C-alpha positions, -999 to +999 in steps of 0.1 A: -006-605+526+003-578+550+018-556+522-013-550+503-032-544+534-008-517+544-010-501+509-048-502+508-046-484+541-021-458+530-042-450+500-072-446+523-054-421+544-042-402+514-078-399+502-089-388+537-061-362+539-071-349+503-107-344+514-097-327+546-074-303+525-102-296+501-127-287+530-099-265+546-093-249+513-129-241+509-136-229+543-105-204+539-116-192+506-129-157+507-166-153+505-181-142+473-193-107+472-231-106+469-244-082+443-270-058+461-303-060+447-317-024+441-350-018+455-379-018+432-389+014+420-419+029+436-444+055+421-436+091+428-458+105+457-481+132+446-466+165+458-487+184+484-502+218+478-475+243+489-499+271+490-512+258+523-499+260+558-473+233+566-495+216+591-523+215+565-506+206+533-524+179+513-522+166+478-550+180+455-565+147+449-573+142+484-583+177+490-610+188+466-631+181+435-636+215+414-666+228+395-675+262+382-688+290+405-708+315+384-723+334+411-691+342+431-674+349+396-703+375+387-697+391+422-661+396+415-669+409+379-693+434+394-666+443+422-691+440+450-685+420+483-691+383+482-717+370+504-711+336+520-734+315+539-719+289+560-740+260+575-730+227+591-716+214+624-685+237+625-707+268+619-729+263+651-708+289+671-699+268+702-664+267+716-636+267+690-660+264+663-670+302+671-638+310+651-645+291+621-665+317+600-637+343+609-609+318+598-628+312+565-634+349+559-598+358+564-585+329+543-608+339+514-599+376+517-562+366+516-566+344+488-589+371+468-568+404+472-590+438+471-622+417+475-644+421+505-659+387+518-687+385+542-692+351+561-726+345+576-726+313+599-761+298+606-752+263+618-771+246+646-757+220+670-763+184+660-784+195+630-789+168+602-791+175+564-830+174+566-833+199+593-807+222+575-825+219+542-858+231+557-840+261+570-821+267+541-848+286+524-854+313+550-817+316+556-809+323+521-840+347+518-824+366+548-785+364+539-789+366+500-755+348+496-737+342+465-721+313+480-733+285+503-706+263+522-721+234+538-703+209+560-727+179+558-729+145+570-712+141+603-741+148+624-762+126+601-738+097+606-737+101+643-774+101+643-775+070+622-800+084+597-811+064+567-783+069+541-808+068+510-831+093+529-800+115+538-789+115+501-823+124+487-827+152+512-790+167+503-794+164+466-829+183+469-814+211+488-783+214+464-808+216+435-830+242+453-798+263+459-786+260+423-821+269+410-816+304+428-784+310+409-765+306+441-733+286+441-728+259+468-696+241+480-699+208+501-675+195+528-678+160+537-677+144+571-647+146+594-623+116+597-618+097+630-596+068+633-625+050+656-650+049+623-621+045+597-634+009+591-670+017+597-691+005+567-719+028+577-697+059+580-676+055+548-709+051+530-721+086+544-688+099+531-695+082+496-731+095+495-719+131+499-694+128+471-719+112+448-743+141+452-716+166+444-705+147+416-739+143+401-749+180+407-715+193+396-707+215+426-671+216+443-664+194+471-638+196+500-627+161+508-622+167+545-624+131+552-596+123+530-576+152+539-578+144+577-569+109+571-539+120+550-527+144+576-529+118+604-504+097+586-480+127+580-475+133+619-506+157+622-522+131+645-561+130+649-555+141+686-539+172+673-569+179+648-598+171+671-608+186+701-639+169+720-657+142+703-662+149+668-655+187+671-624+201+654-600+223+675-583+255+663-559+237+641-584+213+624-607+246+619-578+265+603-571+237+580-607+232+568-607+270+562-578+266+542-590+238+524-623+251+517-608+284+504-584+263+481-613+247+466-632+279+460-604+298+446-593+270+421-629+265+411-633+302+401-605+293+376-628+267+358-638+280+323-675+291+320-698+268+301-702+294+274-664+293+266-663+255+266-693+255+241-674+280+219-643+260+221-663+228+210-680+248+183-649+262+168-633+227+171-661+212+150-662+240+124-624+236+120-628+198+114-658+205+091-635+229+070-606+204+069-631+177+057-645+201+028-610+212+018-599+198-016-573+173-012-540+177-032-534+148-057-505+127-046-475+130-068-453+101-079-419+097-065-395+117-085-421+136-106-423+174-106-450+190-089-481+196-108-482+230-125-510+252-107-521+263-144-531+225-149-550+218-119-581+236-128-581+256-096-597+292-102-573+319-102-542+296-104-534+300-139-507+325-146-519+355-164-505+360-199-480+387-203-492+420-217-482+424-255-450+446-261-456+480-274-441+487-308 
């Protein structure tokens, strides 16, 4: 009886040894190389506008909305100085803001060679849209501008004016300027990190954008541009001086951004050209619709003889009789 027990013990020992050897082989086997998973392809970033200074470069979609500038284009065609009226918080003439009209004038003259640009600043500290609108008539009568550049919304947002009343006052003023055949460019409120999530402030920015879209006037996206620059290393501290007042760099970038929106808007086609192209296109479509369509030929069949189609002037003329 002892022998079978010994045999059973021996078989159990062999099984345990085989298991241990198997585990040892598995642990000593080289690890399987993992195939690296390529990162998901991301959408290519929009290129920044290389015509701007390196510190001020922003993609076009975050910089401007373009529209036609008929009065400025007329001044260029007549080869006379372009008169610009600048109003808004950065045109108040206090501290660093005093240099903004000069920066805007220099930027426009650099972008428009051989063109004299005269920028007149008439902003008031803390002025809201309704107050500027009331003064606009006297300012326009005095300056007689071809273009009004209006930085609007920041003071209104700080004063917490009613947004609907603000929008109505702004739209009324824009319509009045346009009715006197004067161009106008709007610049929306400044960006600041402290109000990035403030619903009232962002609604004020959208209101300026809505008025610009409805009235078809160029818009400088100062809020979006500064927000973009704050994520690219040009922090808000570098762009802003005292509370909500742009420093020298911020003013230079705003002047460049406004100039870029103005110069590109001057390249927008005139309404007459657009109407002419639409008319020419509709005429061409009408001619195509009225043109006689050729009868389809059967596969392998010779083309129709023009003399048999009945088309006037398509039949061959008979040969003249031979002279005797």
